[in-house]
Legacy VTK file of the C-alpha trace (Angstrom):
# vtk DataFile Version 3.0
C-alpha trace
ASCII
DATASET POLYDATA
POINTS 148 float
-35.557 42.701 34.508
-38.232 45.268 35.306
-40.663 43.852 37.864
-44.280 44.847 37.324
-45.380 45.367 40.919
-49.090 45.577 40.073
-48.946 42.257 38.242
-46.930 40.634 41.038
-49.407 41.771 43.675
-52.261 40.357 41.559
-50.491 37.022 41.165
-49.640 36.831 44.879
-53.194 37.706 45.914
-54.862 35.241 43.569
-52.437 32.488 44.562
-53.108 33.041 48.257
-56.883 33.102 47.801
-57.254 30.247 45.288
-54.396 27.875 46.074
-53.024 28.422 49.570
-56.192 29.256 51.530
-58.265 26.280 50.305
-55.370 23.916 51.094
-55.238 24.927 54.748
-56.939 22.581 57.224
-58.775 25.080 59.429
-61.401 27.634 58.409
-59.715 30.309 60.526
-56.411 29.804 58.692
-58.203 29.856 55.348
-59.920 33.101 56.233
-56.696 34.617 57.517
-54.830 33.863 54.288
-57.770 35.061 52.178
-57.720 38.387 54.036
-54.005 38.662 53.247
-54.858 38.207 49.573
-57.529 40.909 49.752
-55.067 43.228 51.479
-52.562 42.677 48.664
-55.236 43.747 46.166
-55.879 46.889 48.238
-52.136 47.607 48.320
-52.009 47.160 44.547
-54.806 49.702 44.057
-53.270 52.238 46.424
-49.796 51.772 44.920
-51.171 52.368 41.443
-52.803 55.675 42.399
-50.490 56.840 45.196
-48.695 59.603 43.311
-51.680 60.880 41.342
-53.896 61.010 44.438
-51.366 63.071 46.355
-50.647 65.392 43.427
-54.387 65.953 42.927
-55.003 66.546 46.613
-52.024 68.869 47.051
-53.211 70.948 44.092
-56.753 71.093 45.486
-55.467 72.270 48.860
-53.329 74.942 47.229
-56.351 76.198 45.245
-58.384 76.297 48.442
-55.645 78.280 50.181
-55.462 80.705 47.277
-59.209 81.313 47.565
-59.069 81.568 51.350
-56.098 83.935 51.645
-57.956 87.231 51.121
-60.765 86.123 53.465
-58.517 85.356 56.441
-58.252 88.004 59.123
-55.140 86.715 60.902
-52.071 88.222 59.178
-49.692 85.347 60.018
-52.165 82.723 58.818
-52.823 84.747 55.663
-49.077 84.814 54.998
-48.775 81.047 55.511
-51.733 80.411 53.204
-50.282 82.609 50.467
-46.933 80.847 50.756
-48.564 77.403 50.592
-50.823 78.418 47.695
-47.784 79.352 45.622
-45.723 76.335 46.625
-45.068 73.263 44.513
-44.504 69.617 45.278
-40.802 68.997 45.973
-40.640 65.909 43.771
-42.613 62.950 42.515
-41.663 60.239 44.974
-44.443 59.118 47.274
-42.452 60.167 50.336
-41.908 63.702 48.960
-45.540 64.054 47.938
-46.726 62.707 51.285
-44.484 65.108 53.191
-45.966 68.037 51.253
-49.468 66.650 51.800
-48.961 66.428 55.554
-47.778 70.040 55.703
-50.721 71.224 53.593
-53.212 69.255 55.684
-51.729 70.692 58.882
-52.293 74.165 57.447
-55.838 73.179 56.498
-56.490 72.374 60.173
-55.247 75.826 61.168
-57.384 77.454 58.487
-60.462 75.496 59.523
-59.999 76.422 63.192
-59.695 80.092 62.194
-62.763 80.005 59.941
-64.880 78.381 62.645
-64.179 81.370 64.901
-65.495 83.836 62.300
-69.135 84.798 62.031
-69.884 85.949 58.511
-71.491 84.590 55.352
-68.064 84.596 53.701
-66.642 82.479 56.535
-69.537 80.019 56.182
-68.837 79.690 52.446
-65.181 79.018 53.174
-66.203 76.482 55.815
-68.330 74.743 53.174
-65.368 74.769 50.767
-63.197 73.144 53.440
-65.781 70.451 54.172
-66.175 69.834 50.445
-62.428 69.270 50.110
-62.423 66.946 53.120
-65.210 64.909 51.493
-63.292 64.837 48.198
-60.187 63.717 50.061
-62.141 60.801 51.502
-63.432 59.883 48.037
-59.897 59.885 46.634
-58.965 57.238 49.187
-61.959 54.973 48.572
-61.014 51.472 47.515
-62.891 50.094 44.516
-63.536 46.842 46.390
-65.232 48.706 49.237
-64.486 48.337 52.908
-63.252 44.986 54.122
LINES 1 149
148 0 1 2 3 4 5 6 7 8 9 10 11 12 13 14 15 16 17 18 19 20 21 22 23 24 25 26 27 28 29 30 31 32 33 34 35 36 37 38 39 40 41 42 43 44 45 46 47 48 49 50 51 52 53 54 55 56 57 58 59 60 61 62 63 64 65 66 67 68 69 70 71 72 73 74 75 76 77 78 79 80 81 82 83 84 85 86 87 88 89 90 91 92 93 94 95 96 97 98 99 100 101 102 103 104 105 106 107 108 109 110 111 112 113 114 115 116 117 118 119 120 121 122 123 124 125 126 127 128 129 130 131 132 133 134 135 136 137 138 139 140 141 142 143 144 145 146 147
C-alpha cells in the first residue's frame, strides 16, 4: 500500500469539518474541531510544496550571494558568500533542504548587516535585492486559503 498523504489530509479535514464538528454539542467545540480541519488543509498545502519551496529559495539565495560577492568589502564575508554561492543542497529530504536553508538565511543576515553599514549606490542596490528576496520568501510561504 502506498498512502497518498495529500488525499488522507483532505479526507481527514473534510470529515472533521462536515461530520465531527456539527455533531458536537457546544459551539466552542465545533469551532475548535473546524480549526483543526483547516489546519490539516494548511499542512496538506505546505507538505505538497515543501521541497520545491526550499529548493527554489535556496537557489535564489545562492544567486543573490553570487551577485553580492564582488560588492562585499569584508574579505571573510566575501569568502563565505562565494562558498555558499557555489554550494548545492545536500539532498532532497525536507530536513536536508531545511538545514541548508537555515545556513543560507543565517548568511543572508550577515550580508544584510554588512550592506547596511555601507554607504554607496551599489550597496543600496544590493540592499534592495535583499529586501526583494525577503519579500519573495514571504510570498513562497503564503497559503492559498489566506491567513486563518
